[in-house]
TORSERO-912460 format. One record per residue: x, y, z of N, C-alpha, C in turn; residue in one letter. Coordinates in steps of 0.05 Angstrom, whole numbers, padded with zeros to 5 digits, always signed. Example, Ala and Ser with C-alpha at 12.3 -4.5 7.8 and 13.67 -1.06 7.14 Angstrom:
+00264-00114+00156+00246-00090+00156+00264-00066+00156A;+00257-00045+00142+00273-00021+00143+00258+00001+00157S;
***
This chain:
-00133-00459-00095-00117-00443-00077-00135-00425-00060M;-00126-00419-00036-00140-00401-00018-00120-00382-00005T;-00130-00360+00005-00113-00341+00021-00129-00335+00047T;-00115-00338+00069-00126-00330+00095-00110-00307+00106V;-00123-00289+00120-00108-00265+00129-00121-00254+00154S;-00105-00240+00170-00115-00225+00193-00105-00196+00190V;-00123-00177+00196-00118-00149+00191-00122-00133+00217W;-00106-00112+00220-00108-00094+00242-00106-00065+00232F;-00121-00047+00244-00118-00018+00238-00094-00009+00255R;-00070-00015+00245-00046-00010+00261-00022-00004+00243A;-00027+00014+00223-00005+00022+00206+00012+00044+00217G;+00030+00054+00201+00049+00074+00211+00037+00100+00219S;+00013+00106+00210+00000+00131+00220-00005+00131+00250R;-00005+00107+00262-00009+00104+00290+00016+00103+00306F;+00039+00106+00293+00065+00108+00308+00064+00131+00328D;+00074+00126+00352+00077+00149+00371+00096+00169+00359P;+00091+00194+00364+00109+00215+00353+00137+00212+00363H;+00141+00200+00386+00168+00197+00397+00182+00172+00386S;+00167+00155+00371+00179+00130+00362+00169+00123+00334R;+00176+00138+00313+00168+00131+00286+00180+00104+00278P;+00164+00088+00264+00173+00062+00255+00165+00038+00273G;+00152+00043+00295+00146+00021+00314+00124+00003+00302V;+00106+00013+00286+00085-00004+00274+00098-00025+00256A;+00116-00016+00239+00130-00034+00221+00148-00053+00237H;+00160-00043+00257+00178-00060+00274+00161-00083+00286F;+00138-00077+00297+00122-00098+00310+00112-00118+00289F;+00107-00110+00265+00099-00129+00244+00120-00151+00241E;+00146-00144+00244+00167-00164+00242+00166-00184+00264H;+00156-00176+00287+00156-00193+00311+00130-00210+00314L;+00108-00198+00306+00082-00211+00308+00082-00237+00291F;+00071-00258+00302+00069-00284+00289+00095-00300+00290M;+00116-00288+00300+00142-00302+00298+00145-00326+00317G;+00139-00321+00343+00141-00343+00363+00116-00343+00380R;+00106-00366+00386+00082-00368+00402+00087-00387+00426T;+00068-00388+00444+00070-00406+00467+00072-00435+00457V;+00056-00441+00438+00055-00469+00427+00080-00475+00410R;+00090-00455+00396+00113-00459+00378+00134-00437+00384E;+00150-00441+00404+00168-00419+00413+00193-00417+00395P;+00198-00436+00377+00221-00434+00359+00212-00423+00333N;+00220-00398+00326+00211-00385+00302+00219-00400+00277K;+00244-00409+00276+00253-00423+00252+00236-00448+00247T;+00231-00464+00267+00215-00488+00264+00186-00482+00257E;+00176-00460+00269+00148-00453+00263+00144-00446+00234R;+00162-00430+00222+00159-00423+00194+00167-00445+00175F;+00186-00462+00184+00194-00484+00167+00171-00504+00164T;+00156-00509+00186+00133-00527+00184+00112-00516+00165R;+00108-00490+00165+00089-00478+00148+00097-00481+00118L;+00122-00474+00112+00131-00476+00085+00132-00504+00074A;+00137-00524+00092+00139-00552+00083+00111-00562+00074A;+00090-00548+00081+00063-00556+00073+00054-00541+00048R;+00073-00526+00036+00066-00511+00012+00051-00485+00017G;+00054-00475+00041+00040-00450+00049+00060-00427+00048I;+00052-00406+00033+00068-00382+00031+00058-00360+00050S;+00076-00350+00067+00068-00331+00088+00082-00304+00082Y;+00068-00282+00087+00081-00256+00087+00064-00237+00104N;+00075-00214+00109+00061-00193+00124+00069-00166+00113A;+00051-00147+00116+00055-00120+00106+00044-00099+00125H;+00059-00078+00128+00049-00054+00143+00046-00032+00123T;+00023-00019+00121+00020+00004+00105+00016+00028+00123S;+00006+00050+00113+00003+00074+00130-00020+00071+00150Y;-00041+00056+00143-00064+00054+00161-00070+00025+00170E;-00059+00005+00157-00065-00023+00164-00039-00039+00166T;-00042-00062+00181-00022-00083+00181-00037-00109+00176A;-00027-00125+00158-00040-00151+00154-00020-00173+00149Y;-00029-00197+00156-00013-00221+00157-00028-00243+00141Y;-00015-00255+00122-00030-00273+00104-00015-00298+00096H;-00030-00318+00090-00020-00344+00080-00035-00351+00054C;-00021-00360+00034-00033-00371+00010-00025-00400+00007T;-00044-00417+00000-00039-00446+00001-00059-00461-00015Q;-00053-00487-00021-00073-00505-00032-00098-00506-00014P;-00121-00509-00025-00146-00509-00009-00144-00529+00014T;-00131-00552+00009-00130-00572+00030-00115-00563+00055S;-00098-00542+00053-00082-00532+00075-00094-00507+00088E;-00119-00500+00080-00131-00476+00091-00133-00476+00121T;-00143-00498+00132-00148-00500+00161-00122-00497+00176A;-00100-00510+00166-00074-00508+00179-00064-00479+00179F;-00067-00466+00156-00057-00438+00154-00073-00419+00172A;-00100-00423+00173-00116-00407+00190-00109-00411+00220L;-00104-00436+00227-00096-00441+00255-00069-00428+00261D;-00051-00428+00242-00025-00415+00245-00029-00385+00252F;-00046-00372+00236-00050-00343+00240-00065-00337+00266L;-00085-00354+00272-00100-00349+00297-00083-00355+00322L;-00066-00375+00320-00047-00380+00342-00029-00356+00346D;-00018-00345+00324-00001-00322+00327-00016-00298+00338G;-00041-00294+00328-00056-00271+00338-00062-00272+00368A;-00065-00297+00378-00072-00300+00406-00048-00302+00424A;-00026-00314+00414-00005-00323+00432+00024-00315+00424N;+00027-00294+00408+00054-00286+00401+00070-00278+00426T;+00095-00288+00427+00114-00281+00448+00134-00262+00437I;+00139-00240+00452+00160-00221+00445+00177-00215+00470V;+00203-00219+00468+00221-00213+00490+00241-00191+00482T;+00256-00182+00501+00277-00163+00496+00297-00174+00475T;+00303-00199+00477+00321-00212+00458+00309-00212+00430E;+00283-00217+00427+00270-00216+00401+00273-00188+00388D;+00269-00168+00405+00270-00140+00395+00299-00134+00385V;+00318-00141+00401+00346-00136+00394+00354-00152+00368A;+00345-00177+00366+00352-00193+00343+00340-00182+00317H;+00316-00171+00319+00302-00162+00294+00312-00135+00284E;+00326-00120+00302+00335-00093+00293+00353-00095+00269K;+00371-00114+00268+00390-00116+00246+00375-00120+00220A;+00355-00137+00220+00340-00142+00195+00325-00117+00186A;+00313-00102+00205+00298-00078+00198+00317-00056+00188I;+00340-00053+00201+00359-00033+00192+00369-00040+00163L;+00373-00065+00158+00380-00074+00131+00358-00067+00111T;+00333-00073+00118+00311-00067+00101+00309-00037+00095E;+00312-00021+00115+00310+00008+00112+00332+00018+00093E;+00356+00008+00097+00379+00016+00081+00375+00008+00052A;+00365-00017+00048+00360-00026+00020+00339-00009+00007A;+00318-00001+00021+00297+00016+00010+00309+00044+00002N;+00325+00055+00020+00337+00081+00016+00356+00081-00008R;+00370+00059-00013+00390+00058-00034+00378+00051-00061S;+00352+00044-00062+00338+00038-00087+00320+00061-00094N;+00327+00077-00114+00311+00101-00119+00282+00096-00125P;+00276+00074-00140+00248+00068-00147+00232+00062-00122A;+00243+00047-00103+00229+00040-00078+00228+00064-00059E;+00251+00078-00057+00252+00101-00038+00233+00124-00047F;+00228+00126-00073+00212+00148-00083+00183+00147-00072S;+00174+00122-00065+00147+00119-00054+00145+00134-00028W;+00163+00129-00009+00160+00143+00017+00169+00172+00015R;+00189+00178-00002+00198+00205-00005+00176+00222-00017A;+00160+00210-00036+00138+00225-00047+00116+00231-00026G;+00110+00212-00009+00090+00218+00012+00101+00238+00032N;+00127+00236+00038+00139+00256+00057+00136+00284+00046D;+00139+00287+00020+00137+00314+00008+00108+00323+00004A;+00090+00304+00000+00062+00311-00005+00047+00318+00020L;+00055+00306+00043+00042+00311+00068+00063+00318+00089W;+00079+00339+00086+00102+00344+00104+00093+00348+00133P;+00108+00335+00151+00103+00339+00179+00079+00325+00190G;+00065+00309+00174+00041+00296+00183+00047+00266+00189S;+00026+00251+00197+00030+00223+00202+00035+00208+00176S;+00028+00220+00153+00034+00207+00127+00061+00216+00116L;+00074+00235+00129+00099+00245+00118+00121+00247+00138G;+00122+00228+00157+00143+00230+00177+00162+00206+00177R;+00161+00190+00155+00180+00168+00153+00167+00142+00161G;+00162+00124+00141+00148+00099+00145+00164+00080+00163F;+00191+00078+00158+00208+00060+00173+00217+00073+00199F;+00217+00100+00200+00233+00114+00220+00262+00116+00211G;+00278+00132+00223+00306+00135+00216+00321+00111+00228T;+00346+00106+00219+00362+00086+00233+00364+00090+00263P;+00366+00115+00272+00367+00121+00300+00340+00113+00314A;+00318+00119+00301+00292+00111+00312+00290+00081+00315D;+00299+00066+00295+00297+00037+00295+00315+00026+00318I;+00339+00037+00320+00357+00028+00341+00347+00033+00369A;+00330+00053+00372+00320+00061+00399+00295+00045+00408A;+00283+00030+00390+00258+00016+00397+00264-00004+00420V;+00247-00004+00440+00250-00021+00463+00226-00041+00465S;+00229-00060+00483+00207-00078+00488+00183-00063+00499L;+00188-00043+00515+00166-00026+00525+00150-00012+00503G;+00164-00002+00482+00151+00011+00459+00134-00010+00445D;+00144-00034+00441+00130-00055+00427+00105-00062+00443I;+00107-00066+00469+00085-00074+00485+00063-00053+00486A;+00071-00028+00487+00051-00006+00487+00036-00005+00461A;+00050-00008+00439+00036-00007+00413+00018-00031+00410F;+00027-00054+00418+00011-00078+00416-00015-00076+00432R;-00013-00066+00457-00036-00063+00474-00056-00043+00463N;-00046-00022+00449-00063-00001+00439-00078-00009+00414A;-00065-00025+00396-00076-00028+00369-00081-00057+00360Y;-00072-00076+00376-00076-00104+00369-00096-00116+00389Y;-00101-00142+00387-00120-00155+00404-00144-00165+00388G;-00159-00184+00398-00179-00197+00383-00202-00178+00375V;-00208-00159+00391-00230-00140+00384-00222-00121+00362R;-00196-00120+00356-00187-00102+00335-00176-00118+00311R;-00184-00143+00309-00175-00160+00288-00197-00167+00268M;-00191-00166+00243-00210-00175+00222-00197-00199+00208T;-00213-00221+00206-00203-00245+00192-00217-00246+00165V;-00201-00252+00144-00211-00254+00117-00201-00280+00104M;-00219-00295+00092-00212-00319+00077-00223-00316+00049V;-00206-00321+00029-00214-00320+00001-00209-00348-00011V;-00230-00360-00022-00227-00386-00035-00250-00404-00030G;-00248-00428-00038-00270-00447-00036-00269-00461-00009D;-00281-00448+00011-00281-00458+00038-00307-00449+00052I;-00318-00466+00069-00344-00460+00081-00340-00439+00103K;-00357-00418+00102-00356-00397+00122-00360-00408+00150E;-00377-00428+00153-00382-00440+00180-00356-00452+00191A;-00339-00464+00174-00314-00475+00184-00296-00453+00195D;-00295-00431+00181-00279-00408+00191-00290-00398+00217V;-00316-00395+00219-00328-00385+00244-00322-00404+00267D;-00323-00430+00262-00317-00449+00283-00289-00447+00293T;-00270-00444+00274-00242-00442+00281-00237-00417+00298A;-00249-00395+00291-00246-00370+00306-00258-00372+00334I;-00282-00383+00335-00296-00386+00361-00281-00404+00379A;-00268-00425+00368-00252-00443+00385-00228-00429+00397A;-00216-00411+00382-00192-00397+00391-00199-00373+00409R;-00221-00359+00402-00229-00335+00416-00259-00337+00424F;-00265-00353+00444-00294-00355+00452-00304-00329+00463P;-00330-00324+00457-00343-00300+00468-00331-00274+00458G;-00326-00272+00432-00315-00248+00421-00335-00225+00424I;-00325-00202+00433-00342-00178+00437-00344-00164+00410A;-00360-00142+00410-00363-00126+00386-00336-00115+00377T;-00330-00116+00351-00305-00106+00341-00301-00077+00349P;-00276-00069+00353-00269-00042+00361-00247-00032+00341D;-00256-00021+00319-00237-00012+00298-00230+00017+00303I;-00204+00022+00305-00194+00049+00311-00189+00064+00285I;-00196+00089+00284-00190+00106+00260-00169+00127+00268A;-00152+00134+00249-00132+00155+00255-00146+00182+00260P;-00134+00198+00276-00145+00225+00280-00144+00241+00255Q;-00165+00257+00250-00165+00274+00227-00144+00296+00230R;-00130+00302+00208-00108+00320+00209-00113+00344+00190E;-00101+00366+00197-00100+00390+00180-00073+00389+00167M;-00072+00383+00141-00047+00380+00127-00036+00407+00117F;-00010+00411+00120+00002+00435+00109+00006+00432+00079S;+00014+00453+00066+00018+00453+00037+00040+00433+00029E;+00036+00419+00006+00057+00401-00003+00082+00417-00010P;+00105+00403-00009+00130+00414-00019+00129+00413-00049L;+00136+00435-00062+00134+00437-00091+00155+00419-00105H;+00180+00422-00098+00201+00406-00109+00221+00398-00088R;+00229+00373-00088+00248+00362-00068+00268+00345-00082T;+00293+00347-00075+00314+00331-00087+00328+00314-00066S;+00334+00289-00074+00350+00271-00057+00373+00262-00075H;+00397+00269-00066+00421+00262-00082+00426+00232-00080V;+00430+00220-00104+00436+00192-00106+00456+00188-00129H;+00477+00173-00125+00497+00170-00146+00486+00156-00170P;+00499+00161-00193+00491+00148-00218+00486+00169-00240G;+00475+00159-00262+00470+00178-00284+00441+00179-00292D;+00423+00169-00274+00395+00170-00280+00380+00185-00257S;+00356+00194-00264+00340+00209-00245+00312+00195-00243E;+00305+00188-00218+00278+00177-00214+00260+00200-00205T;+00238+00204-00220+00220+00226-00215+00193+00216-00205L;+00184+00228-00183+00159+00220-00171+00141+00245-00170N;+00120+00245-00186+00100+00267-00187+00076+00258-00170F;+00068+00274-00151+00045+00267-00134+00025+00291-00132C;-00001+00284-00133-00022+00303-00129-00040+00293-00107W;-00049+00310-00089-00069+00302-00069-00096+00298-00083R;-00110+00278-00074-00137+00272-00082-00154+00266-00058I;-00181+00266-00060-00197+00260-00037-00193+00231-00028P;-00198+00226-00002-00196+00199+00009-00221+00183+00001G;-00227+00163+00016-00250+00146+00010-00276+00162+00009Q;-00288+00163-00015-00314+00177-00017-00332+00163-00037N;-00331+00137-00039-00349+00122-00056-00335+00108-00079G;-00349+00090-00092-00337+00073-00113-00332+00089-00138L;-00352+00104-00148-00349+00117-00173-00326+00137-00174L;-00323+00155-00153-00300+00173-00153-00274+00158-00154P;-00273+00136-00139-00248+00120-00138-00242+00108-00166R;-00262+00097-00179-00257+00085-00205-00249+00106-00226V;-00262+00130-00224-00255+00151-00242-00226+00159-00239T;-00216+00161-00215-00188+00168-00210-00169+00145-00219L;-00178+00120-00215-00162+00097-00225-00158+00099-00255E;-00180+00105-00269-00178+00107-00298-00162+00131-00307I;-00164+00153-00292-00147+00177-00298-00118+00170-00295L;-00110+00156-00273-00083+00148-00270-00074+00129-00292A;-00091+00111-00300-00085+00092-00321-00081+00107-00348Q;-00096+00129-00352-00092+00144-00376-00064+00157-00377A;-00052+00162-00354-00026+00174-00353-00004+00153-00356L;-00005+00130-00341+00016+00111-00341+00007+00083-00334G;+00025+00064-00339+00019+00037-00329+00011+00017-00351G;+00003+00026-00374-00005+00008-00396+00005+00018-00422T;+00005+00001-00442+00013+00009-00469-00005+00030-00481M;-00029+00033-00471-00048+00053-00480-00043+00080-00467L;-00029+00080-00444-00025+00105-00429-00010+00126-00444S;-00018+00151-00440-00006+00173-00456+00024+00177-00451R;+00032+00175-00426+00060+00180-00420+00077+00156-00429L;+00067+00132-00428+00082+00109-00438+00086+00112-00468V;+00064+00119-00483+00067+00123-00512+00086+00146-00518R;+00083+00168-00503+00099+00192-00510+00128+00189-00501G;+00133+00181-00477+00160+00181-00466+00176+00156-00474M;+00162+00134-00480+00177+00110-00488+00177+00108-00519R;+00155+00108-00531+00153+00101-00559+00159+00125-00578F;+00152+00149-00569+00156+00172-00586+00182+00187-00580E;+00187+00194-00555+00211+00209-00548+00234+00191-00540K;+00228+00165-00533+00249+00146-00526+00267+00156-00503D;+00254+00166-00482+00269+00176-00459+00265+00160-00434I;+00246+00142-00434+00240+00126-00410+00233+00098-00418A;+00242+00078-00402+00234+00051-00407+00204+00047-00401Y;+00195+00059-00379+00167+00056-00371+00158+00080-00354W;+00132+00084-00353+00121+00104-00335+00098+00091-00320V;+00100+00091-00293+00079+00080-00276+00061+00102-00266N;+00036+00095-00261+00017+00114-00249-00003+00098-00233A;-00011+00108-00209-00030+00095-00192-00042+00115-00173D;-00062+00105-00158-00073+00121-00136-00071+00106-00110I;-00070+00120-00088-00071+00108-00062-00090+00124-00045E;-00109+00111-00033-00130+00125-00017-00127+00118+00013L;-00130+00138+00030-00130+00134+00058-00158+00142+00068F;-00162+00141+00094-00188+00148+00105-00196+00177+00101S;-00176+00195+00100-00182+00223+00099-00168+00238+00076D;-00152+00225+00060-00139+00238+00038-00129+00216+00019T;-00115+00224-00002-00104+00204-00020-00084+00218-00039G;-00072+00202-00057-00054+00214-00076-00055+00199-00103R;-00051+00214-00124-00046+00203-00150-00017+00207-00156L;-00004+00186-00166+00025+00187-00170+00032+00178-00198R;+00052+00192-00209+00065+00184-00234+00095+00181-00228V;+00107+00159-00235+00135+00154-00229+00149+00143-00253M;+00173+00153-00259+00190+00143-00281+00219+00149-00275T;+00236+00135-00290+00265+00140-00287+00276+00146-00315T;+00292+00167-00317+00304+00175-00342+00333+00182-00339V;+00348+00184-00361+00375+00194-00359+00375+00222-00348A;+00394+00229-00332+00394+00255-00319+00391+00278-00339S;+00404+00274-00362+00403+00295-00383+00375+00299-00394S;+00357+00279-00390+00330+00281-00400+00310+00290-00379N;+00319+00297-00355+00301+00305-00334+00283+00328-00341T;+00294+00350-00353+00276+00372-00360+00254+00364-00380P;+00262+00347-00400+00242+00338-00420+00221+00321-00407L;+00229+00303-00388+00209+00286-00375+00190+00303-00358A;+00200+00322-00343+00182+00339-00327+00162+00354-00345I;+00172+00365-00367+00155+00379-00386+00134+00361-00398A;+00142+00335-00404+00123+00316-00416+00100+00310-00397S;+00106+00306-00371+00084+00301-00352+00066+00325-00349V;+00078+00349-00347+00062+00373-00344+00044+00378-00368A;+00054+00372-00392+00039+00376-00416+00014+00357-00417A;+00018+00332-00409-00004+00313-00409-00025+00320-00388E;-00017+00329-00365-00036+00338-00345-00052+00362-00355I;-00038+00381-00367-00052+00404-00379-00071+00396-00401D;-00064+00376-00417-00081+00367-00438-00106+00353-00428R;-00103+00337-00407-00126+00324-00395-00145+00344-00382L;-00134+00366-00372-00150+00387-00360-00165+00404-00381R;-00152+00408-00403-00163+00427-00423-00179+00414-00445S;-00175+00388-00450-00189+00375-00472-00202+00349-00462E;-00226+00344-00471-00239+00319-00464-00225+00296-00480M;-00221+00274-00467-00209+00251-00479-00227+00240-00501M;-00215+00233-00525-00232+00221-00546-00246+00196-00536P;-00270+00192-00545-00287+00170-00535-00274+00143-00539A;-00260+00139-00562-00248+00113-00567-00225+00107-00548N;-00210+00128-00541-00189+00125-00521-00200+00118-00493E;-00222+00132-00486-00235+00127-00460-00246+00098-00459Q;-00257+00089-00481-00268+00062-00482-00245+00041-00479Q;-00222+00047-00491-00199+00029-00488-00190+00027-00459G;-00190+00050-00445-00182+00049-00417-00203+00034-00400H;-00228+00037-00408-00249+00022-00393-00245-00008-00396M;-00239-00017-00420-00234-00045-00424-00209-00055-00410R;-00188-00039-00410-00164-00046-00396-00169-00048-00366T;-00184-00029-00355-00191-00029-00327-00207-00054-00320F;-00227-00062-00337-00243-00085-00333-00226-00110-00332A;-00206-00112-00350-00188-00135-00350-00172-00137-00323S;-00164-00114-00313-00149-00114-00288-00167-00123-00265R;-00192-00115-00265-00210-00124-00244-00215-00154-00246M;-00218-00165-00270-00222-00193-00273-00198-00209-00263L;-00174-00199-00267-00151-00213-00257-00151-00215-00227R;-00162-00195-00214-00164-00195-00185-00181-00219-00176I;-00203-00224-00190-00221-00246-00183-00207-00273-00186T;-00186-00275-00202-00173-00301-00207-00149-00306-00188M;-00142-00286-00171-00119-00289-00154-00128-00285-00125D;-00126-00306-00108-00136-00303-00081-00121-00281-00065P;-00095-00278-00070-00080-00257-00055-00089-00229-00064L;-00092-00225-00090-00102-00199-00100-00129-00194-00088E;-00147-00214-00087-00173-00210-00077-00172-00203-00047S;-00153-00215-00033-00150-00209-00004-00144-00180+00000T;-00126-00169-00015-00119-00141-00013-00143-00124-00021W;-00156-00131-00043-00179-00115-00053-00200-00112-00031W;-00208-00134-00019-00230-00133+00001-00220-00124+00028Y;-00197-00133+00037-00188-00126+00063-00183-00097+00066G;-00169-00085+00047-00163-00057+00048-00189-00040+00048W;-00208-00048+00031-00234-00034+00030-00248-00034+00057Q;-00250-00058+00069-00264-00060+00094-00251-00045+00116F;-00224-00046+00118-00210-00033+00140-00210-00003+00137M;-00208+00007+00113-00206+00036+00109-00233+00049+00104I;-00249+00037+00086-00274+00049+00078-00299+00038+00092A;-00296+00014+00105-00319+00002+00118-00340-00007+00098G;-00332-00013+00073-00350-00022+00052-00338-00045+00038S;-00354-00059+00022-00344-00082+00007-00356-00081-00021L;-00340-00070-00040-00347-00070-00068-00332-00093-00082Y;-00346-00107-00099-00333-00129-00114-00319-00117-00139T;-00300-00132-00150-00288-00123-00176-00310-00119-00197P;-00331-00136-00196-00353-00132-00216-00367-00106-00211T;-00370-00098-00186-00382-00071-00180-00364-00049-00193D;-00338-00053-00191-00320-00032-00202-00322-00031-00232A;-00325-00055-00245-00328-00055-00274-00354-00040-00282I;-00375-00045-00267-00400-00031-00273-00397-00001-00269R;-00383+00007-00249-00378+00036-00244-00362+00048-00267A;-00343+00033-00278-00327+00043-00299-00343+00049-00324S;-00365+00035-00327-00382+00038-00351-00397+00064-00352E;-00398+00078-00329-00411+00105-00329-00390+00127-00327V;-00365+00121-00327-00344+00141-00328-00344+00152-00357V;-00343+00178-00359-00345+00191-00386-00320+00209-00390T;-00315+00216-00415-00293+00236-00420-00296+00261-00403P;-00321+00270-00400-00326+00294-00384-00318+00290-00355A;-00325+00267-00343-00318+00262-00315-00288+00259-00311S;-00274+00248-00331-00245+00246-00329-00233+00273-00330L;-00243+00291-00348-00233+00318-00349-00238+00333-00323Q;-00261+00329-00311-00267+00341-00285-00248+00332-00264E;-00242+00305-00264-00223+00295-00244-00195+00306-00248A;-00187+00309-00273-00160+00321-00278-00159+00350-00270A;-00181+00364-00274-00182+00392-00267-00181+00396-00237T;-00192+00376-00222-00193+00379-00193-00166+00374-00179S;-00146+00363-00194-00120+00358-00182-00108+00385-00174L;-00096+00386-00151-00082+00410-00142-00055+00413-00154G;-00037+00428-00141-00010+00431-00152+00006+00406-00147S;+00025+00401-00164+00041+00377-00163+00063+00380-00142V;+00069+00357-00129+00093+00355-00112+00112+00337-00126S;+00135+00347-00133+00154+00331-00149+00179+00325-00132L;+00186+00299-00132+00210+00290-00118+00229+00278-00139V;+00254+00287-00138+00274+00276-00156+00296+00261-00140G;+00303+00238-00149+00324+00222-00135+00346+00215-00156I;+00368+00228-00153+00389+00224-00173+00413+00243-00168G;+00431+00246-00187+00455+00261-00183+00451+00291-00183P;+00429+00301-00195+00426+00329-00199+00402+00339-00183A;+00402+00365-00176+00379+00377-00162+00358+00385-00182S;+00332+00381-00175+00310+00391-00191+00298+00416-00180I;+00309+00426-00158+00297+00450-00145+00298+00474-00163D;
***
């Protein structure tokens, strides 16, 4: 199996202030119809009939488009993406047609507390900034997008000089270079755009979003530094893992196995070019909300005040190494691992590099990382207010 992808520094942080959501909107249109294949349905049907899986994603700083397929179909998939990158057609009718799908997607995200907590958490952690102004845009923003908005965004952030092509799998690099040169002869030096540095205001301490039901989804976020090297990143990854996400994690053991108040507790980090966040997310019965909040606060305090026992730290190191090895076995996971690094950090660390870095993480460095966390921004989504 292989994965081919094209990346652009064109995430939602680049949305015009007057038109939030346009980056994600354009992702829906890009690759859809081309001069060679003007029928979108037929274009994607031909792709799927060859066993090729296509998808696209817009994050806060990047947009990428990818195909995963048997190795024998790599050339076809790469040609599909390069054709779209060079020759996508977008008309007023395309924009109008796609609005219904995007409005449905936004509504589905808003009605699902676990999914909505991701953007609600960022909105509270970076209020009023490009990271906290609404990833999709409001329904009114989506409805107002015009062909002119799409064309302006495309001209500003897309184009061959702003494209990165990545192929993961058993394929000759020279074949990829030949395919790109045939489609884009005489490529100039890449022109990668970075978001403007921002002065972020203080996070919102507690935010509530009313949602019907008898459960509360809680999203705890802390600001952390952005891209600043492999070892700090791995240290924060292991710190997040110590809190949630595995059977060894403290909050999973405490809130599921000991207190029996949550089915699971997730924890992760997300890094941007200039900032980042560590997040803990769980869902509990509304009556258990105070106990869940206290449980998270207690574990954070414990990680700050006490060094983690060496045997626990070693267990997290082995769990982290297993996760890195799984990345090497999955072409799509590898695509994200390398593409995101290159586009955001301008570096390329392998999963093996990350494993080696984890071997020098110590209980003392984990305690230092926990101590460096600022005040928590807590978002609750459920029937009761957590304010």
